[in-house]
C-alpha positions, 0 to 999 in steps of 0.5 A: 922081133917076131922071126920069119920063121914064126910068121910064116907058122903062123900065116900057115896056121891062119890060112889053114883055119881061114882059108882052108888052104894047105899049110904046105902050100904056104911059101914065102914066094907064095904069091897071096892072090894067084898061087893061094886065091885070096882074095880082098875080103880075104885080106881083111880077115888077114889084117884083123889076125895080124892085129890080133897077133901085134896089137896093132892096126896094120897101115893101108900103105904096108898093105897096098903092096904085099903080094907075096906070103913074104911081103906079109911076113915083113910087114909083121916083122915091121909092126912087130919091131915098132911095138917095142920101140 
């Protein structure tokens, strides 16, 4: 299973690379939409990065309730566990 720290660092890199968001602003309690200004189109780019990391497509049900960076971390951890099973 991927660790929270590893996933958080990946998210910081992706936010910087994709959206030019300062990695120091990306914390577990950061809200994707209000704190980081991620919109629905940006979320699609994020989903592609998650697929590249896990090798699996994000299920819409898993991502529809995502609001914070911590929520994204939990989705990625869940996907990584399913890949190992």
